[in-house]
N, C-alpha and C positions, 0 to 999 in steps of 0.2 A: 624780511624772512632771513637774509643772509646775516643781518646784524644780530639777530637773536641766536643764530647757530654759533656765530664767532663769540658771542658773549657767553653762551652755554659752555663752549670748548674752554674759554679762558677760566671760567668758574671751576670746571672740573679739574683742570690742570692745577690750579691754585689750591683747591681742596686736597687733591692728591698729595701735593707738596707739603701741605700743613700737616696731614696725617703722618707722613714719613717723619717729618721733624719732631712731632709729638712722640712717636715711638723711639726715635733716637735719644730723646731727653728723658725717657723713662728710666727710673733707677732699677738696676738689676740687682737681684738677690745675691749678696756677697758670698764668697767662698771662705768658710771657716770650719775647721774640723771640731766636732763636739763628739761627746759619748752619749749613748742611749743608756737605759737603766740596766742593761746586761753588760756595759762596758765595751760595747762594739763602737768603733769610730764611724762618724757619719759626717761627709763633707756636705754642708748646707746647700751648696750650689749644684750638687749632683744627686739630689734627693729622688729624682726620677719619677715624679708623679705626673699622671696623665691630665688630671683635670686641675681645678683650682685648688690652692692651698691656703689655709689659714695658718699664720704663725702667731701664737699668742705668748708673749713673754709674761711670766708670773713669778711668784715666790710663795713658799709655805706660810710666811709670816704676813702675807698681804690678803687681807680679807675680800676687798673688791675683786682681786685676781681669782680666788677661789669661788666667789659668787658667779663671776662670768663663766668660768670653766664648768662649774656644776650646772648652771643653766643651760649651756651649750650642749652638755653631756645628754640631757633630756631630748633635745632636738636633733642631735647628731645623726642618728640612724636615718631619719626621714631626709635630713640634708643630703647625707650620702646617697640614698637611693635616687633623689631627684636631680642631683647636680654633679655627683661624683666627687665631691670635695673631700680633702683630706685636712685633718687639723693636727698640727705639730704644736705641742705645748713645751716651750723652752724655759726651764727654770733657771733663775739667776741666783738661786741659793749659793752661798759660798761653801767653802770646804767644811766649816763648822755645822752648817745645817742642811747640806745636801742629802744626808742619809734619811731626812724626813720626807723627801720628794717621793720615793718609792712607797713608803708607808702610807702616805697621804693618798696618792694615785691609785694604789691597790685597794685601799679601804673605800674609796669612791667608785671603784671598778670603771675608771676611765679606759676607754679603748682607743686613745689617742696615741700617736708616736710621742714619746717624751724624751726630750734631750736635756743635757745638763751643760750649763755655761757658768760654771763656778768662778772663772776668771774674768768674766764680763767681755770676752773677746767678740762674740757675736753681738752682744748687746751694744757694744761700742760701734761696731761696723754698721749696725742698723739705725744707729742714732737714737737709741732709746735712753731716756733720761729717768723715767719712773714707770712703774708698772701699776696696773696692767697696761700693756701696749700691744694692740693687735694689727697685724698686717695681712693683706690679701694679695696673693701672688698668682698671676696668670700662668698658663701652661709654658710660656716662653720664658719665665723666670722673672717677669717684670713686676715690680711692686706697683699695684694699681690702686690700693686704698690703705690708709692708715688711720687708726683711732686710739686715742689715749684715754685712760681712765675707764670706768664702767659704771652705769646706772641702768636700771631695769629698762628693757626696751632696745638697748643698744644692739642686742643680738638680732632683733628684726632688721635694723638698718644694715648690719653685716650681711644678713641673709639676701637682702635686696641687692646688694653689690655682687654677691656671689651669683645670683640669678642673672644679672646683667652679663656677666662673663660667659654664662652659658648660652646666652642669646646671640653671641657675637660669631 
């Protein structure tokens, strides 16, 4: 009996240590100042959301990006009700094409937070090489999931990861 208690104690101490190490190794959301569609400055590390945050990098010239965000748009109200998730769509359109961002988002009636990253500062800080690229951030600012590209059904996988955060 004493051996099993000692073994259990060692296991729990080891598990706790591994969990702390995993949390230390999680990548945090970087601090970059971007503008929203109204020209207001937003620091990405201080967005202050209570629940999980989905950050989706996209561009007006990217068909898969628009397919993903339009698909999520239909599901988003239910996702918000069930999980409290917030979606932030970060446009990487440059100075020449960034005027199209507002026109497109308004035409599609997106109710996401939309930020502009015309110089690619946030994109570089997040390690985004091509779009669409989607990240899931927990309430502590840790990047807990990342997915590149889009195929129908990817939104279901993203939702499963959002649900996992809610159950912790």
